[in-house]
C-alpha positions as CSV (number, residue, x, y, z in Angstrom):
1,M,69.7,90.3,157.5
2,T,67.1,92.0,155.5
3,T,66.0,91.0,151.6
4,P,65.7,94.5,149.9
5,V,63.6,94.6,146.7
6,I,64.9,96.3,144.1
7,M,63.4,98.3,141.1
8,P,63.7,95.6,138.4
9,K,65.1,96.4,134.5
10,V,63.2,94.1,132.4
11,D,64.8,96.0,129.0
12,M,68.3,96.6,127.8
13,D,67.3,100.8,127.6
14,Q,65.0,100.9,131.0
15,E,66.5,103.2,133.4
16,K,63.6,104.1,135.6
17,A,59.9,102.4,136.5
18,T,57.5,104.5,137.6
19,I,55.2,102.4,141.0
20,I,51.7,102.5,139.8
21,S,50.2,100.6,142.9
22,W,51.6,99.1,145.9
23,E,49.6,95.7,146.2
24,K,50.9,95.4,150.0
25,K,50.8,97.8,152.8
26,E,54.0,98.3,155.0
27,G,54.3,95.5,158.1
28,E,52.0,93.4,156.0
29,T,53.3,89.5,156.3
30,V,54.1,88.0,152.9
31,K,55.2,85.2,150.6
32,Q,58.1,84.7,148.3
33,D,57.4,85.2,144.6
34,E,53.7,87.0,145.8
35,V,53.1,90.1,144.5
36,L,54.3,93.7,146.1
37,L,53.8,95.9,143.8
38,T,53.0,96.9,140.2
39,V,55.4,99.2,137.9
40,E,55.5,100.6,134.5
41,T,58.3,100.9,132.7
42,E,58.4,103.5,129.0
43,K,56.9,99.8,127.3
44,V,54.5,98.2,129.6
45,A,53.8,97.5,133.1
46,I,55.1,94.5,134.8
47,E,54.4,93.2,138.4
48,V,57.3,93.1,140.7
49,N,57.0,89.9,143.2
50,S,58.8,89.5,146.7
51,P,62.6,88.0,146.9
52,A,62.2,86.5,150.1
53,S,59.3,85.7,152.3
54,G,58.7,87.8,156.0
55,I,57.4,91.2,156.6
56,L,57.3,94.1,154.1
57,A,58.9,97.6,155.9
58,G,61.1,100.2,155.0
59,I,58.7,101.9,151.8
60,K,61.1,104.5,150.8
61,Y,58.9,105.4,148.0
62,Q,54.6,105.4,146.5
63,A,52.7,105.8,143.2
64,G,53.5,108.4,141.4
65,D,56.8,108.1,142.3
66,V,59.8,107.8,139.3
67,V,62.4,105.5,140.4
68,P,66.0,104.6,138.9
69,V,66.5,100.6,138.0
70,A,68.9,98.9,140.8
71,T,67.8,100.9,143.4
72,V,66.2,99.1,146.8
73,I,62.4,100.1,147.3
74,A,61.7,98.6,150.4
75,Q,62.8,95.6,152.8
76,I,61.9,91.9,153.6
77,L,61.9,91.5,157.3
78,K,62.1,87.9,159.0
79,P,60.4,88.0,162.3
80,G,61.2,90.0,165.3
81,E,64.1,91.4,162.7
82,T,63.9,95.5,162.4
83,L,65.2,97.9,160.3
84,A,66.6,99.7,162.9
85,E,69.3,96.5,163.7
86,N,70.2,96.0,160.6
87,A,71.9,99.2,160.8
88,E,73.2,98.9,163.6
89,K,75.0,96.0,162.1
90,I,76.5,98.2,160.2
91,T,79.9,100.5,161.7
92,P,80.9,103.7,159.1
93,N,85.1,102.2,159.6
94,Q,83.2,99.2,157.2
95,S,85.2,99.2,153.8
96,Q,82.5,98.8,151.1
97,G,82.4,99.2,147.4
98,K,80.3,102.3,146.4
99,L,78.6,103.1,143.6
100,D,79.0,107.1,143.4
101,E,81.5,108.0,142.3
102,K,82.5,107.5,138.4
103,K,86.4,106.9,138.4
104,P,88.0,103.7,136.2
105,I,86.7,100.1,137.2
106,D,88.5,97.1,135.4
107,M,86.2,95.1,133.8
108,Q,88.3,92.0,132.7
109,V,86.7,88.9,134.0
110,S,89.5,86.9,136.6
111,K,90.1,83.1,135.1
112,A,88.1,82.0,138.1
113,V,84.9,83.9,137.4
114,Q,82.6,83.8,134.8
115,A,80.2,86.1,133.1
116,S,76.9,86.5,130.6
117,P,78.1,89.5,128.3
118,L,75.0,91.3,129.6
119,A,76.1,91.0,133.2
120,L,79.2,92.6,132.2
121,R,77.4,95.4,130.7
122,V,74.6,96.8,133.6
123,A,78.4,96.0,135.5
124,Q,80.0,98.5,134.0
125,E,77.7,100.8,133.9
126,M,77.0,100.8,137.7
127,G,81.0,101.0,137.9
128,I,81.2,97.8,139.5
129,N,84.2,95.1,139.5
130,I,82.4,91.7,138.5
131,N,84.8,89.7,140.0
132,D,83.7,91.4,143.4
133,V,79.8,90.2,142.5
134,P,79.3,86.6,144.3
135,S,77.6,84.5,142.0
136,E,75.8,81.0,143.8
137,S,76.1,79.6,139.8
138,K,78.9,78.7,137.9
139,K,78.1,82.0,135.6
140,I,77.5,85.6,137.1
141,S,74.2,87.1,135.8
142,K,72.5,90.0,135.1
143,E,70.4,89.4,138.7
144,D,73.3,88.9,140.5
145,V,75.0,92.3,139.3
146,I,71.7,94.1,140.4
147,A,71.7,92.2,143.9
148,Y,74.9,93.2,144.5
149,A,74.7,96.4,144.0
150,A,71.5,96.5,146.0
151,S,73.6,94.9,148.4
152,L,76.1,98.2,148.1
153,T,73.8,100.8,148.3
154,V,72.3,99.7,151.5
155,T,75.6,99.1,153.2
156,N,76.9,102.6,151.9
157,Q,73.1,104.4,153.1
158,A,73.2,102.6,156.8
159,A,76.6,103.1,157.0
160,E,76.0,107.2,156.7
161,N,72.7,106.9,159.1
162,V,75.3,106.0,161.7
163,A,77.6,108.8,161.2
164,G,75.2,111.2,161.0
165,K,75.8,112.1,157.7
166,I,73.9,113.4,155.2
167,A,73.1,111.2,152.3
168,A,74.9,112.2,149.3
169,T,77.1,111.3,146.3
170,P,80.8,113.2,146.7
171,A,79.6,115.1,143.4
172,A,76.9,116.6,145.2
173,R,79.1,117.5,148.5
174,R,81.5,119.4,146.3
175,L,79.7,121.3,144.1
176,S,76.9,121.7,147.7
177,K,80.4,123.0,148.9
178,E,81.4,125.3,145.7
179,I,77.9,126.9,145.3
180,G,77.2,127.6,149.0
181,I,74.0,124.7,149.3
182,E,73.7,123.3,152.4
183,L,72.9,119.9,152.0
184,D,70.4,119.8,154.9
185,A,68.1,122.2,152.6
186,V,68.5,119.9,149.2
187,H,65.5,117.0,148.9
188,G,67.6,114.3,147.1
189,S,66.3,112.3,144.1
190,G,68.2,109.0,144.9
191,P,67.9,105.8,146.0
192,F,66.9,105.8,150.1
193,G,66.5,109.9,149.6
194,R,70.2,110.1,148.3
195,I,71.5,114.1,147.6
196,Q,73.3,113.7,143.8
197,A,75.1,117.1,141.8
198,A,71.4,116.9,139.8
199,D,69.6,117.9,143.0
200,I,72.0,120.5,144.1
201,K,71.7,122.0,140.5
202,E,67.9,121.7,140.8
203,T,68.3,124.0,143.9
204,T,69.7,126.7,142.2
205,K,67.0,126.9,139.6
206,P,65.2,130.2,139.4
207,A,61.5,129.6,140.8
208,P,59.2,128.9,138.3
209,L,56.3,131.6,137.4
210,S,53.5,132.1,139.6
211,T,50.3,129.5,138.8
212,Q,48.5,130.0,141.7
213,D,45.9,132.5,140.1
214,R,44.7,130.8,138.0
215,Q,42.6,127.3,138.0
216,A,44.0,124.2,136.7
217,E,43.8,120.1,136.5
218,I,47.4,118.9,136.7
219,I,48.7,115.9,135.4
220,P,52.3,114.6,136.0
221,L,54.8,114.1,132.9
222,I,55.6,110.4,134.3
223,G,55.3,107.2,132.6
224,I,54.3,106.0,129.2
225,R,53.7,110.1,128.6
226,A,57.1,110.9,129.5
227,K,58.2,107.9,127.7
228,I,57.2,109.8,124.3
229,A,58.1,113.5,125.2
230,R,61.6,111.9,126.0
231,R,61.6,109.8,123.0
232,M,60.1,112.0,120.3
233,Q,62.4,114.6,121.7
234,A,65.2,113.1,120.7
235,S,64.1,111.4,117.5
236,F,63.3,115.1,116.3
237,Q,66.4,116.5,117.5
238,E,69.0,113.4,116.3
239,A,67.2,112.5,113.6
240,P,67.2,114.8,109.9
241,H,64.0,114.1,109.3
242,I,62.4,114.6,105.5
243,A,58.9,114.1,104.7
244,E,57.8,112.4,101.1
245,T,53.7,112.0,100.0
246,M,52.2,110.3,97.2
247,E,48.8,109.5,97.7
248,A,46.3,106.2,96.2
249,D,43.0,105.5,94.7
250,V,41.6,102.7,97.3
251,S,39.0,101.5,95.0
252,R,40.4,98.0,95.1
253,L,41.4,97.8,98.4
254,E,38.2,99.1,99.7
255,D,36.6,95.9,97.5
256,T,39.4,93.6,98.1
257,R,38.7,94.5,101.9
258,T,35.0,93.7,101.7
259,H,36.3,90.3,100.0
260,L,38.7,89.7,102.6
261,N,35.4,90.7,105.2
262,E,33.4,88.2,103.5
263,M,35.5,85.3,103.6
264,A,36.7,85.9,107.4
265,A,33.3,85.7,108.0
266,L,32.4,82.1,106.5
267,K,35.8,81.1,108.8
268,G,34.6,82.4,112.3
269,K,37.5,84.8,112.1
270,G,37.4,88.8,112.7
271,K,37.1,92.0,110.9
272,V,39.8,92.7,108.5
273,S,40.1,96.4,109.2
274,L,42.0,99.0,106.5
275,T,45.1,99.5,108.9
276,A,45.5,95.8,108.8
277,V,45.3,95.8,105.0
278,M,48.0,98.2,105.3
279,V,50.4,96.1,107.2
280,R,50.5,93.7,104.8
281,L,50.6,96.1,101.6
282,V,53.8,98.0,103.8
283,A,55.3,94.3,104.3
284,W,55.3,93.9,100.7
285,A,57.2,97.4,99.7
286,L,59.3,96.8,102.6
287,E,60.7,93.9,101.3
288,R,61.0,95.4,98.6
289,N,63.7,98.3,99.6
290,P,65.6,97.3,102.7
291,Y,66.9,100.8,103.6
292,I,63.4,101.7,104.8
293,N,63.6,98.3,107.4
294,S,66.2,100.1,108.4
295,S,68.4,101.3,112.1
296,L,71.4,102.9,112.5
297,I,72.7,101.7,116.0
298,D,75.9,102.8,116.5
299,E,77.3,104.2,113.3
300,K,76.1,101.4,111.4
301,I,72.7,100.7,109.0
302,Y,71.2,97.2,110.4
303,L,69.6,96.4,107.2
304,W,66.8,94.3,108.8
305,K,65.7,90.6,107.5
306,E,63.0,90.7,109.7
307,V,60.1,92.7,108.8
308,N,58.3,93.8,112.5
309,I,55.6,96.5,111.4
310,G,54.6,98.6,114.5
311,V,51.4,99.9,114.6
312,A,50.4,103.2,116.8
313,T,48.1,102.5,119.0
314,A,45.9,105.5,121.1
315,L,45.2,105.0,124.8
316,D,43.5,107.3,127.2
317,D,47.3,108.3,129.1
318,G,49.3,107.9,125.8
319,L,50.2,105.9,122.6
320,I,52.1,102.7,122.5
321,V,53.2,100.3,119.4
322,P,52.9,96.7,119.5
323,V,54.5,95.2,117.1
324,V,53.5,92.3,114.2
325,R,55.8,90.0,114.2
326,D,57.5,88.5,110.7
327,A,53.9,90.8,108.7
328,N,55.5,89.1,105.6
329,H,55.0,86.1,106.3
330,L,51.2,86.8,106.8
331,S,48.4,86.2,104.8
332,F,45.6,89.2,105.1
333,I,43.5,87.6,107.5
334,E,46.2,86.3,109.8
335,T,47.8,90.2,110.1
336,A,43.8,91.2,111.0
337,Q,43.7,88.3,113.5
338,K,47.4,89.1,115.2
339,L,46.3,92.6,115.0
340,N,43.0,92.7,116.5
341,E,44.9,90.8,119.1
342,L,47.3,93.2,120.3
343,S,44.8,96.0,120.1
344,L,42.6,94.2,122.7
345,R,45.2,93.7,124.6
346,A,46.6,97.3,124.5
347,R,43.7,98.8,125.5
348,Q,43.1,96.4,128.8
349,G,47.0,97.4,129.5
350,K,47.8,93.6,129.2
351,L,50.6,93.5,126.9
352,E,53.6,92.5,127.3
353,L,57.6,93.8,127.0
354,G,57.8,91.2,123.8
355,D,54.7,92.8,121.9
356,V,56.4,96.1,121.7
357,Q,60.1,95.3,120.5
358,R,62.2,94.2,118.2
359,G,59.9,96.7,115.5
360,T,61.6,97.7,112.2
361,F,59.0,100.0,110.8
362,T,55.6,101.6,112.0
363,I,52.4,102.7,110.5
364,S,50.2,105.8,112.5
365,N,46.7,105.3,111.0
366,L,44.6,108.9,112.1
367,G,42.2,108.6,108.8
368,M,39.9,106.9,111.3
369,Y,40.0,110.8,113.0
370,G,39.1,112.0,109.8
371,V,42.6,113.7,109.0
372,N,43.2,114.3,105.9
373,Q,47.3,114.0,106.3
374,F,50.1,114.7,108.6
375,R,53.5,114.3,109.5
376,A,54.7,111.5,111.7
377,I,57.1,111.3,113.9
378,I,59.8,108.5,113.4
379,N,59.9,106.1,116.4
380,P,63.2,105.1,117.1
381,P,65.7,103.4,116.8
382,E,64.0,102.8,113.2
383,N,64.5,104.9,110.0
384,A,60.8,105.8,108.9
385,I,57.7,105.9,109.7
386,L,54.5,106.1,107.4
387,A,51.7,108.8,108.5
388,V,48.3,107.2,106.6
389,G,45.2,109.7,106.3
390,A,41.8,109.4,105.4
391,A,39.8,108.3,102.8
392,V,39.0,111.5,100.3
393,R,36.3,110.9,97.8
394,K,37.8,113.4,94.9
395,P,37.8,114.4,91.1
396,V,40.5,112.6,89.3
397,V,41.6,112.1,85.7
398,I,41.6,108.2,85.3
399,D,43.0,107.6,82.3
400,D,44.9,108.5,79.4
401,R,42.0,111.2,77.3
402,D,41.3,113.2,80.4
403,T,38.1,111.2,82.1
404,V,37.5,112.2,85.7
405,A,35.7,110.3,87.8
406,V,35.2,110.6,91.9
407,R,37.3,107.9,93.7
408,P,38.6,107.5,97.2
409,I,42.0,109.6,97.8
410,V,44.5,108.3,100.5
411,S,48.0,110.5,101.1
412,L,50.0,108.7,102.3
413,T,53.4,110.3,104.1
414,L,56.7,108.7,104.8
415,S,59.1,110.2,107.5
416,A,63.1,109.3,107.1
417,D,66.0,109.9,108.6
418,H,67.5,111.5,106.0
419,R,71.4,110.4,107.3
420,V,70.4,107.1,106.0
421,I,67.8,107.7,103.4
422,D,67.4,109.8,100.5
423,G,64.6,111.8,98.9
424,V,65.1,109.4,95.8
425,V,65.0,106.1,98.7
426,A,62.1,107.1,100.1
427,A,60.3,108.1,96.9
428,K,60.5,104.2,94.9
429,F,59.4,102.4,98.8
430,L,55.9,105.4,98.2
431,A,55.9,104.3,94.6
432,D,56.1,100.5,95.4
433,L,53.4,100.8,97.9
434,V,51.3,102.8,95.7
435,K,51.4,100.2,92.9
436,I,50.3,97.4,95.6
437,I,47.2,99.9,97.2
438,E,46.0,100.1,93.8
439,H,46.3,96.9,92.9
440,P,46.4,94.4,96.3
441,E,44.6,91.3,94.2
442,N,48.1,90.7,93.4
443,L,48.3,89.1,96.1
444,L,45.7,87.6,97.0
445,E,46.6,85.1,94.2
């Protein structure tokens, strides 16, 4: 039998991945664990290795296609084996499990079967009875569930092909009869081109406005850009945003940064950026304001013990947020070193999944682009985000005798989820942050 190549699921909330490029071609001989293709999840790019040695065949998706996880995207054939031969081995009358119909599944594990919690969750999401999943080890893993799901997909698809039926889910067949649309007129977006109910609904939509009379470069909304679009829309719709702004005099902060760069140069370390200094100062303020360093998950507020600060980083095709872990336990120079490393790997496209996970708070700094003040959208599942503007020199009153002096002033805007964070809580965090920004030398002692 052939070995299926499956679109992997590498993150808990991952539903799809975009194929970036195939490193091997149709009909090419491949070895087990050799890289077949590169895909982009909603967070990072990963390489997909061959599950077996043989000949790559039956490629169903090409570069740019967005594919659901656990979908069979190709096959690995043994020498002398063909896809047609494997399809003929399956008869239409074979009784096989199906993933199409959403019907109640008994998720109770039998006494003879053991499964990991993640395997149980994946099985439940796919509508698979965990007791039917084969495993070579004593405990069923997530990979066992995905492999079993792929085998069902291949079997059901092959049976439909042998029977001469158009591949479609039961819901899609029912909807096509209700609306009066022939299945052969619908393009399927599911695994192996199977028609789903959403495809029927898409076919009934009115045609879009004509754009043929205007020239434009068309850029598909896929990959990171699509992820940003979905997450920001969901965040702004679900979380009632409040925003508060305070200004801080960064005169002493600039002096501290100059001192830190002198120390870094003596130690042969890289430069300390304003963002790196802000990460350390924000970590200090988060320790004193736990509700800002929190998440709202399943109607529960998680006050995180870790202080993991994400820093929004601009890329050519979008935005990514690498995370500085345990920022409250790092020195200024250690923070700068970690942030420089993450920023470099982000621009090179070499971030790993662990580099963008477990964030508890995010900083977005547009000051280097001349933006004085802005409001950022919360990065879910976090409850707040800080927008840092440019340092603008302006006249300010510096004492109780109304003495006026020109000082560099930075605008800080906190966006917070009002379901968890009240205005006073946000204000206290900003007040603490301004205090430490205007006296950063306190963290050097």
